[in-house]
C-alpha positions in Angstrom: 75.6 4.6 106.8 75.8 8.0 105.2 74.8 8.0 101.5 77.0 9.4 98.8 76.1 12.8 97.5 74.8 12.5 93.9 75.5 14.9 91.0 73.2 15.9 88.2 71.5 13.2 86.2 72.6 14.8 82.9 74.9 17.5 81.6 73.8 20.2 79.1 76.3 20.4 76.2 75.0 23.6 74.7 76.5 25.8 77.5 73.4 28.0 77.7 73.3 30.7 80.3 69.7 31.7 80.1 68.5 33.3 83.3 72.0 34.0 84.6 73.4 37.4 85.5 77.1 37.9 84.7 79.5 40.6 85.7 82.7 41.2 83.7 85.4 43.6 84.9 87.5 45.3 82.2 84.5 44.7 80.0 84.6 47.9 77.9 87.3 46.8 75.6 89.7 44.0 74.6 89.4 40.6 76.1 86.8 41.6 78.7 84.6 43.0 75.9 84.9 39.7 74.0 83.9 37.7 77.2 80.9 40.0 77.8 79.7 39.4 74.3 80.2 35.7 74.5 78.2 35.4 77.7 75.4 37.5 76.3 75.3 35.4 73.2 74.6 32.3 75.4 71.7 34.0 77.1 73.2 35.7 80.1 72.3 39.3 81.2 75.6 41.1 81.5 76.9 43.9 83.7 79.9 45.4 82.0 82.2 46.9 84.6 85.1 49.2 83.7 87.1 52.0 85.1 85.9 54.0 82.0 82.2 54.3 82.8 81.3 55.7 79.4 83.0 52.8 77.8 81.2 50.3 80.0 77.8 51.9 79.1 78.6 51.9 75.4 79.7 48.3 75.5 76.5 47.3 77.4 74.4 49.2 74.8 76.1 47.2 72.0 75.1 44.0 73.7 71.4 45.0 73.6 68.5 45.7 75.8 68.7 44.6 79.5 72.5 44.7 79.8 74.1 47.5 81.9 77.4 49.4 82.2 78.8 50.3 85.5 81.9 52.3 86.4 84.3 50.7 88.9 87.8 51.1 90.2 88.8 47.5 91.1 91.6 48.8 93.4 89.1 50.6 95.7 87.0 48.5 98.0 84.2 51.0 98.3 83.9 51.3 94.6 83.9 47.6 94.1 81.2 47.1 96.8 79.1 49.8 95.3 79.3 48.4 91.8 78.4 44.9 92.9 75.5 46.2 95.0 74.2 48.1 91.9 74.4 45.1 89.7 72.4 43.0 92.2 69.9 45.9 92.8 69.3 46.5 89.0 69.5 42.9 87.7 68.2 41.1 90.7 70.9 38.5 91.2 74.5 37.6 90.4 75.6 34.2 89.2 78.8 34.7 87.2 81.8 36.9 87.7 84.7 37.2 85.2 87.5 39.3 86.6 89.3 40.5 83.5 90.6 43.9 84.5 94.3 44.1 84.3 97.4 46.1 83.3 101.1 45.6 82.8 104.3 47.5 83.1 107.2 46.0 81.2 110.9 46.4 81.9 114.0 44.8 83.2 113.6 43.8 86.8 116.6 46.0 87.9 115.0 49.0 86.2 111.3 48.5 87.1 110.1 51.3 89.4 108.5 50.5 92.7 105.5 52.5 91.7 105.0 50.5 88.5 105.5 47.2 90.3 103.0 48.1 93.0 100.5 49.5 90.5 100.4 46.2 88.6 100.0 44.2 91.8 97.3 46.5 93.0 95.2 46.2 89.8 95.8 42.6 88.9 96.0 40.9 92.2 94.4 43.1 94.8 91.7 44.1 92.3 90.9 40.4 91.6 90.7 39.7 95.4 88.3 42.7 96.0 86.0 41.7 93.2 86.0 38.0 94.1 85.3 38.8 97.7 82.4 41.1 97.0 80.8 38.8 94.4 81.6 35.8 96.6 79.6 37.1 99.5 76.5 37.5 97.2 77.0 34.1 95.6 77.6 32.3 98.9 74.4 33.7 100.3 72.5 32.4 97.3 74.3 29.0 97.3 75.5 29.3 93.7 78.2 31.0 91.7 80.8 30.8 89.1 83.9 33.0 89.5 86.5 33.1 86.7 89.7 35.0 87.3 91.8 35.9 84.3 95.4 34.8 84.9 98.0 34.3 82.1 100.7 32.0 80.7 102.8 34.4 82.8 101.2 32.8 85.9 102.9 29.5 85.1 106.3 30.4 83.6 108.7 33.3 83.9 108.7 35.8 81.0 111.4 38.3 80.4 110.6 41.9 81.3 107.5 40.8 83.2 108.5 40.8 86.9 105.5 42.7 88.1 103.0 41.0 85.8 104.3 37.5 86.6 104.2 38.2 90.3 100.6 39.4 90.0 99.4 36.5 87.9 101.2 33.9 90.0 99.3 35.5 92.9 96.0 35.2 91.1 96.5 31.4 90.8 97.2 31.1 94.5 94.3 33.2 95.5 92.0 31.3 93.2 92.9 28.0 94.6 92.3 29.2 98.2 88.8 30.5 97.2 88.0 27.3 95.4 89.0 25.3 98.5 86.9 27.5 100.8 83.8 28.0 98.6 83.5 24.9 96.4 81.5 23.0 99.0 79.1 26.0 99.3 78.0 26.1 95.7 80.6 28.6 94.3 83.3 27.4 92.0 86.4 29.5 91.3 88.8 28.9 88.4 91.3 30.7 86.2 91.9 31.1 82.5 95.5 31.5 81.4 95.8 32.8 77.9 98.9 33.3 75.7 99.2 36.7 74.0 95.7 37.7 72.8 95.4 39.8 69.7 93.4 42.6 71.2 94.3 46.2 70.4 96.6 46.2 73.4 98.1 42.9 72.5 98.8 43.9 69.0 100.5 47.2 70.1 102.8 45.3 72.4 103.6 42.3 70.3 103.3 43.3 66.6 107.0 43.5 66.2 110.1 41.3 65.8 109.8 40.2 69.5 106.3 39.0 68.9 107.2 37.1 65.8 110.0 35.3 67.8 107.5 34.6 70.6 105.1 33.0 68.2 107.8 30.6 67.1 108.0 29.4 70.8 104.3 28.4 70.7 103.7 24.9 69.3 100.6 25.9 67.3 102.6 28.8 65.9 100.4 31.8 66.6 98.7 34.0 69.3 95.1 33.7 70.4 92.1 35.7 69.2 89.8 37.1 71.9 86.9 34.8 71.1 89.1 31.7 71.8 89.5 32.9 75.4 85.8 34.0 75.6 84.8 30.4 74.7 86.7 29.1 77.7 84.9 31.6 79.9 81.5 30.4 78.6 82.4 26.8 79.4 83.5 27.6 83.0 80.5 29.8 83.5 78.1 27.0 82.5 76.6 24.2 84.5 78.6 21.8 82.4 81.7 22.9 84.4 80.1 22.3 87.8 82.9 19.8 88.7 85.7 22.1 87.6 87.0 24.0 90.7 90.4 25.4 91.5 91.6 24.7 88.0 93.7 26.7 85.6 92.4 26.4 82.0 95.5 27.2 80.0 94.8 28.5 76.5 98.3 29.1 75.2 98.8 26.9 72.2 101.2 24.7 74.2 103.7 27.4 75.2 103.9 26.3 78.8 104.3 22.6 78.1 108.0 22.9 77.9 
């Protein structure tokens, strides 16, 4: 009779990431920057990837010695492949990938231009696929990996003026579940985090107005998230304590989507 496969004898509750190499796209600013800092604080060596290479290098320098900044265009396969190859060449491995690069273009669906719609899909969905595919190949060869794709509360419910953004983030959820199904048995887990509005500089510029105040009132806890609250979720999913979490969407929205 075939024996059951056993899990670990114990689980580490301190979520340490010592000896791990992490890659964070969109890591030069905002939410990606917070995630990069959180992973580094738990012991990971971080490669900060961003379309703004100078910003990526500056963010990596702020994290301290050993971290690197790499320029990447997540919509370009050759750029993504080159960036991932550089991370592996310079840091020797790749264990964690947080795909946080993203954009939005707001407007009524009947007025949203095709160019804006396609641009959001290309960065948010195609970009997530290209990065996940490139890092996944490295992780599958090693037999270990943690991929975390940044989705949104807009991946679960419809939000006014967000046709392109919702379409892209719903797509990220579907993509993540397929990757989790295909790769989970080969040592690589794939999950999403779905935040509410996060008070980054970009978040404040979009929501520090009457519409934002009204939206906060729709959230049961009565406020938006701060970047470190999302980064904390990424640390958990990146850790060995989350080894049995695969294909999940960790919603950090204060309860907005429960209704």
